Structure formats: structure tokens, C-alpha cells
N, C-alpha and C positions, 0 to 999 in steps of 0.2 A: 503494499499495502505507499502512494505513496501522500507523504507528507508537508505543505507546505511549510515556507516558509516565514510566511508573513502573512498577518490577518487580512482576513477580503474586504473590499467596502460591502457590505451587508456586517460584516459582525464587526466592519469601525460605526456603522452608523446604528448597529443597537449601542452597542456600549456609547457611544454620543450620547443617545437618545435615553439610555437608563440617565446618564451625570442627568440631564438637564429633562429629561420630564416636561416635570412642575413648570414648565413655564410655555407648555401647550394649555394650561387649559382647561379643564374639564375633566373628564372619568379618564385615568392614563391606558382603561382598557380601547376608547373609541380615538384615543390619538396614537391606540398598539395597530390597532384597524385602519385611519386617515396616514399614518406616514408607512407600512409599511404592510399596510393588506391583511393581513394575519390571524387569524385568531389566540387570542389572549392565550390560551393552553400551548400556544404554538410558537407565541413570540420566547414565553416564559421556559422551554422546551429547550429553545437553538439559544437564549440566555446562560441557562446552566450548564449547556456544551461551551460555549464563550466565557466561562469564566472557570472553566477547568483546563483551558490554555494557559502552556504557560508565553504565548504570543501575550495575551493581554494579560496574563501578569505587569509584561512589560511596557506594553502600551498607554494602560491607564495602573498604578500598581494602587493604589488609596482607592480607586471606586472598586477596584477586582477584589481589594485584599476590610471594602465596607461588603458589600454583597454577598461573596464566601462567610462573613460573620455574619447575618441575615439573615443567611438562606440554615447557616447551620445550628443558628437560637430557633427558626423555628423545625427544622427536625428533629430539634432536643428537645421544645415544644407536644411535639405530637410524640414522641416517644415515650415519654415520661405519659400524659394521655391515656397513654395506648396502653401502660404499664401498670396503672388510676383502673380505669376499667378492667383489667383478670385480675384485678384482687376479690 
């Protein structure tokens, strides 16, 4: 499998959007649809793949680290909730 040595234009656009989505006004899901013609679910799948890339970390380390922290915190919350339901 050939791995690109740089982020694609779309990946860069997604990171830029994530960095400043609040300036778009309105609901984030609506802005995602307008900007990328993607469902919110697909956008978040792509974003998850992008932030796992070392290239994304090089491109915007502060943003990527913040997004990884948010994802990890949400995952921990989900896990704790599931564990408490099974008790």
C-alpha cells in the first residue's frame, strides 16, 4: 500500500474547518454539509482517520492534540457509563 507523504487538500480543509468551524455560524452539522457535502457521521469518520495520522500532527499539532484529548475523554466517559450500567 502506497502512503502519501503529505495531507490531501481535503484533509487540510477538514483540519482548517475544525480549527475555525465556529466562525461559520449556525449548526456545525449544517456547516459540514454545506462545506464538504458530507453527512456529519462521515465527516467525523474522516476526521478520526486524519487526527490519527502523524502528518496531521505535523501540520497542526495543537489542534490535533486537542482533538485527540477530546476524543479520548469522550471514549473514557462512554466506557465508564457502560461499566456502570453493567454493575
